[in-house]
C-alpha positions in Angstrom: -35.8 -62.5 10.9 -38.0 -65.4 10.2 -36.1 -68.9 9.4 -38.3 -70.8 7.5 -38.2 -74.4 7.3 -39.1 -77.1 3.8 -41.1 -80.6 4.7 -38.1 -82.7 3.3 -41.5 -84.6 1.3 -40.4 -81.0 -1.4 -38.5 -81.6 -4.0 -39.6 -79.4 -6.7 -39.5 -76.1 -5.1 -43.8 -75.5 -5.0 -43.9 -76.0 -1.4 -45.6 -74.2 1.7 -42.0 -73.1 4.6 -43.2 -72.5 7.8 -41.4 -70.2 10.9 -41.8 -69.1 14.1 -41.8 -65.4 14.0 -40.0 -63.6 17.7 -42.8 -62.8 19.5 -43.9 -66.7 19.1 -46.6 -66.8 16.2 -46.6 -69.2 13.4 -45.5 -67.6 9.8 -45.9 -69.4 6.4 -45.4 -69.1 2.8 -44.7 -69.9 0.0 -41.3 -70.7 -1.8 -41.9 -69.5 -5.2 -43.1 -66.0 -4.3 -40.6 -65.4 -1.0 -40.4 -61.9 -1.8 -44.8 -61.5 -1.0 -45.4 -61.2 3.0 -46.1 -64.1 4.7 -49.2 -65.2 6.4 -48.7 -64.8 10.4 -51.3 -66.9 12.8 -50.9 -66.9 16.8 -49.7 -70.2 18.0 -53.2 -71.9 19.1 -54.8 -70.5 16.0 -52.2 -72.7 13.9 -52.3 -75.6 16.7 -56.3 -75.6 16.3 -55.2 -75.6 12.4 -53.0 -78.3 12.8 -54.6 -80.2 15.1 -57.6 -80.2 12.2 -55.0 -81.3 9.8 -54.3 -84.6 11.8 -58.5 -85.6 12.2 -59.6 -85.1 8.8 -61.5 -82.3 9.0 -60.0 -81.1 5.5 -60.6 -83.9 3.8 -62.3 -83.8 0.1 -64.0 -86.9 -0.1 
C-alpha cells in the first residue's frame, strides 16, 4: 500500500499527491481522482525531475 503525502500549501483539494511504492518507486496522483492509477517513476527519474525543477528547466518565461 502506498501512503501518499500532500503539500502543506494545498488548501483547496486540487493538489498533487506523492508517495513511495514498496519497491522504492515514486507514485504521483491527482487528489481529485484518487481512484485512477498513479503515475509511477523510478527513484532516478524522480530525482532528475526534482533537480530540473530546482534548476528552473520547466519555468515558463
